[in-house]
C-alpha positions as CSV (number, residue, x, y, z in Angstrom):
1,M,-108.8,4.0,-84.3
2,S,-107.8,5.5,-87.3
3,A,-104.5,6.6,-88.4
4,L,-105.5,10.2,-88.1
5,S,-106.1,9.4,-84.3
6,D,-103.1,7.7,-84.3
7,L,-101.3,10.7,-85.3
8,G,-103.1,13.5,-83.3
9,E,-102.6,11.0,-80.4
10,F,-98.8,11.0,-80.9
11,I,-98.5,14.2,-81.2
12,R,-100.4,14.9,-77.9
13,E,-98.6,12.1,-76.1
14,Q,-95.1,14.3,-77.4
15,R,-96.4,17.6,-76.3
16,R,-96.9,16.0,-72.9
17,N,-93.8,14.8,-72.5
18,A,-92.4,17.7,-73.5
19,Q,-94.6,19.5,-70.8
20,I,-95.4,22.6,-72.8
21,S,-99.3,23.7,-73.3
22,L,-101.5,23.0,-76.2
23,R,-101.1,26.9,-76.7
24,Q,-97.2,27.0,-76.5
25,L,-96.9,24.4,-78.9
26,S,-99.0,25.9,-81.3
27,Q,-97.3,29.3,-80.7
28,L,-93.8,27.6,-81.0
29,A,-95.3,25.7,-84.6
30,G,-96.8,29.0,-85.8
31,V,-100.3,27.0,-86.3
32,S,-103.4,27.9,-84.6
33,N,-104.4,26.5,-81.0
34,P,-107.6,25.7,-82.7
35,Y,-106.2,23.5,-85.6
36,L,-103.6,21.9,-83.7
37,S,-106.4,20.9,-81.3
38,Q,-108.4,19.5,-84.0
39,I,-104.9,17.6,-85.2
40,E,-104.8,16.3,-81.8
41,R,-107.8,14.9,-82.0
42,G,-107.9,13.3,-85.0
43,L,-110.0,15.8,-86.9
44,R,-108.0,17.2,-89.1
45,K,-105.3,15.8,-91.3
46,P,-102.3,18.1,-91.2
47,S,-99.9,19.1,-94.3
48,A,-96.4,18.4,-94.6
49,E,-95.6,21.7,-93.8
50,V,-97.7,21.7,-90.3
51,L,-96.3,18.5,-89.6
52,Q,-92.8,20.0,-90.4
53,Q,-93.3,22.7,-88.1
54,I,-94.6,20.7,-85.4
55,G,-91.9,18.2,-85.5
56,N,-89.4,20.9,-85.4
57,A,-91.4,22.5,-82.2
58,L,-91.0,19.1,-80.0
59,R,-87.9,18.6,-81.6
60,I,-88.7,15.4,-83.6
61,S,-87.4,14.6,-86.3
62,T,-89.1,15.5,-90.0
63,P,-89.0,11.7,-91.1
64,V,-90.1,10.1,-87.6
65,M,-93.1,12.8,-88.1
66,Y,-94.1,12.5,-91.8
67,L,-93.8,8.6,-90.9
68,R,-96.5,8.3,-87.8
69,A,-98.6,10.6,-90.4
70,G,-98.5,7.9,-93.2
71,L,-96.3,10.2,-95.2
72,L,-93.7,8.0,-95.8
73,E,-92.8,4.5,-96.6
74,V,-90.6,3.0,-94.1
75,I,-87.6,2.9,-96.7
76,D,-85.0,1.2,-94.2
77,S,-85.1,-2.7,-95.1
78,N,-85.4,-2.9,-90.4
79,G,-88.3,-0.4,-90.2
80,V,-85.5,1.2,-87.8
81,L,-87.6,4.6,-87.9
82,A,-90.9,2.8,-87.4
83,A,-89.8,0.8,-84.7
84,I,-88.1,4.1,-82.8
85,A,-91.6,6.2,-83.1
86,A,-93.6,2.9,-82.0
87,D,-91.5,2.0,-78.8
88,D,-93.2,3.0,-75.7
89,D,-90.5,2.4,-73.6
90,L,-88.6,5.3,-74.8
91,N,-89.5,8.7,-74.0
92,H,-89.4,11.2,-76.3
93,R,-86.4,13.1,-75.6
94,Q,-84.5,9.2,-76.5
95,K,-86.2,8.8,-79.6
96,Q,-84.8,12.0,-80.6
97,V,-81.4,11.1,-80.4
98,L,-81.6,7.2,-81.2
99,V,-83.5,8.5,-84.6
100,E,-80.6,11.6,-85.1
101,I,-77.3,9.2,-84.6
102,Y,-79.2,7.0,-87.3
103,E,-80.1,9.2,-90.0
104,T,-75.8,10.7,-89.3
105,F,-75.2,7.4,-90.6
106,R,-77.3,6.9,-92.8
107,R,-75.8,9.9,-93.9
108,E,-72.2,9.3,-93.8
109,N,-72.7,6.1,-95.2
110,T,-74.5,7.2,-98.2
111,A,-71.8,9.7,-98.8
112,A,-69.0,6.8,-98.7
113,R,-70.4,4.8,-100.7
114,P,-69.6,4.9,-104.6
115,A,-72.0,6.0,-107.0
116,N,-72.7,2.6,-108.7
117,T,-72.2,0.6,-105.6
118,E,-76.0,-0.8,-103.9
119,P,-76.2,-0.3,-99.8
120,S,-74.9,-4.1,-98.6
121,N,-77.9,-6.1,-96.1
122,S,-75.2,-7.9,-94.9
123,T,-74.8,-8.7,-91.1
124,D,-71.4,-10.4,-91.5
125,T,-69.1,-9.4,-89.0
126,P,-65.3,-9.5,-89.3
127,E,-63.9,-11.5,-87.1
128,P,-61.9,-10.0,-84.1
129,G,-58.9,-8.8,-84.5
130,A,-59.5,-8.7,-88.2
131,D,-58.5,-5.8,-90.4
132,S,-57.8,-4.1,-86.9
133,P,-55.1,-1.6,-86.7
134,G,-52.2,-2.6,-85.4
135,H,-52.7,-6.8,-86.4
136,H,-50.7,-8.3,-88.5
137,P,-50.8,-12.1,-89.2
138,A,-47.3,-12.0,-90.7
139,E,-45.8,-10.8,-87.1
140,E,-47.2,-13.5,-85.2
141,S,-44.8,-16.8,-84.5
């Protein structure tokens, strides 16, 4: 199956999960019904703007849509967005919530990181009680 067919099938699946018709999605996304039908059948490749409009109508984050279309490379080392998008055990709403949470954490971490610091790939976790509020080793006797 080609990448275009995969994208079309993904959009069709998400539309069906959202329980809306092709005509309803075309109205919500602001694209013609025949054009949307061609996208779903893998006959046309939508522009980034059209993908964003379809994603918004389906309540799917733009990065997930771009990822599915091959317009965005997985830049996070773990491929989190790709894993969420590809997980068939999650429904549309669950995927949307996970992506939103993940993107929120990334934005918060980026904003908190000093400008000249590279992100850490460390998976080290502090020992229980270390650096936790109210824990003062000097107080132990």
